[in-house]
N, C-alpha and C positions, 0 to 999 in steps of 0.2 A: 570147033569155035568154042562149044558151052563147054569141054572139058578145061579147053584154057580161062575160061571167065572164072571157073569154079577151082582151079587150081591159085586165081589171085585173092578169089572174095573170101576164101577158107582162113588164111594167115590173117588178112585185116579181121576178120570176125573174132579168131583166137587171142588175136594181141588187142583188143578191143575188152575182151571178156578178162584178160589179166589184168591191164589199168585199170577196170571197175573192180576188181577182187583185191587189188594191191590196195584202191581206196578203200574199200571196206574194214582190208585188215590193220589201214592204220590209226581207225575212230581213235583207238585207245591206246596204240603203240607207240614206241618212239624205239631207244639205241640202247636201252640201262639193263644189263643184264643182271638186276640188282633181285630178290625176291624176298616178299614178308612173308613172315608166317600167316597160315589161313584163320582168319577169325570172320568168315562169314558168317551173317547172321547176327552178328551183335549188332546193337545201338550204340553209338560212340558218340551221338550227339553230347551228350551231360561230361562236361569237366568241371575243374574250378570256375571257371572264366565263363560263365555259363548265361552272362547278364545279356540284353538282346542291345544292341546299337545299333543305329542308322547308315546305313547302307541302299548304295542304288541298283537297282536287279538290270536286267539287260535293257530295258525297257525303259531304262532310266527314271522310273518312280522310286520313292525313298518307302526303303522295308524296314522292320525288325529283322535281325541277322542275330546268332549267336555268334557270341567272340569265343573264339577259342586259340589257343596255342601262345606261345611268348615270343617275341621277337622284335627287330626292329624295321620289317618290313610288313606290307601291309596288303592284303588284297581280297575280295569279294571271290566267295563259292559258292554256286547256284547249283542244287539239284532240282532235276525234276522230273517224278518219278512215274511209273505206269498209269496212273490217272489224272496228271498231268499239275500236280501243287507241286508249286514250288517251296524249297526250303534253302536260307539264304545264312551262309556265314560270313563272318569277317574274321579272317585268319592271319593269324600275326608268327613269323617263322624267320627264322635267320638261315636258313635252306635255300638253296638259289633253283631246283626245278619245282615247278608245281606237284609234279607226282611224291619228290621227296616230302614235301611240305604235307600233302596229304596223307600218305601211307605212314608218316609219324604219328599223326594224331587218327589216324585208322578210320578216316572217311573215305577211302578207297582201298579194295583188296584185288590183286589179279595174279597172275603167274609171270612168268620170265615165258615169251614166244619169238619165234625167230625174228620178228621186228621190234621187240622192246617190250614193256611190260601191258599185258593183256588184261583190261579192267575187266572183270569179274561184277562184283557189289559195290556198291556206291551207298555212303551212310544206311549199311546196314540190310540192303535190299538186294539179291543175287538175280541176276537176268541170267537166262540159259539159251543162248541161241537156237542150238539142236532140238532144245524141249519145246520152246513157243515162239522161237522167232524173234525174240528180244535183245538189243544187246543195250549197249553205255558208248553214247557218243559224245565226243569230247570237242567245246564250243570256246572260242576266244571275244568276246564284247559281242558275241551271239552269231559269231561267221563258225562256220565248219572249219577246226583247224587244221591244218596240214601236217602237223608234227604230234608225235607221241603225247601225252600227259608228262612222262619220264624224261623229257628232254627240253618240255618249254622251261624256257628258263621265267622267271617272277619278274613281273615289269610292274610298279605300284601303278596304283590306279586302274588295274587292267580287271574285267571281271571274267573270271573262269569257271566253266559251267558242264555238270555232265547232263545230259538227258536220255531220260529212257525213249529207246524205238525200235520200232517195228518193219522187219524188212517188206 
């Protein structure tokens, strides 16, 4: 009887672990195989459009945001670093996905993985899960994103963010 129970329990545990592992790997991944040159360590917040603008953060409060890019579509991008400090950007772009826009402005860097873009650096801060157990999580309007940044289509008025998180 015990052996039969173990034979049924083991596949259930393994499939649950697989689902959890896939959810973690999809944190900042999608289905795009394009790769951006490695520019880790660069602070890319300063551009010619560096004047602050008024935008709302994920809690709906007004914040000063750095205005970056040019284009017809506008969205808010928020970075929450390891210390919990928020930095807001007002992004203007003609790109169709959040990943394309942020890569173009060099606000994110990463590498192509089996599930799309694996984001390793955001706004010049690199996180290494293997070294410190920290990684970048992608959020849409404060909710954990179910799609990777590189396949998430931009929707006007949405707030996209990356948060440094520890496992």
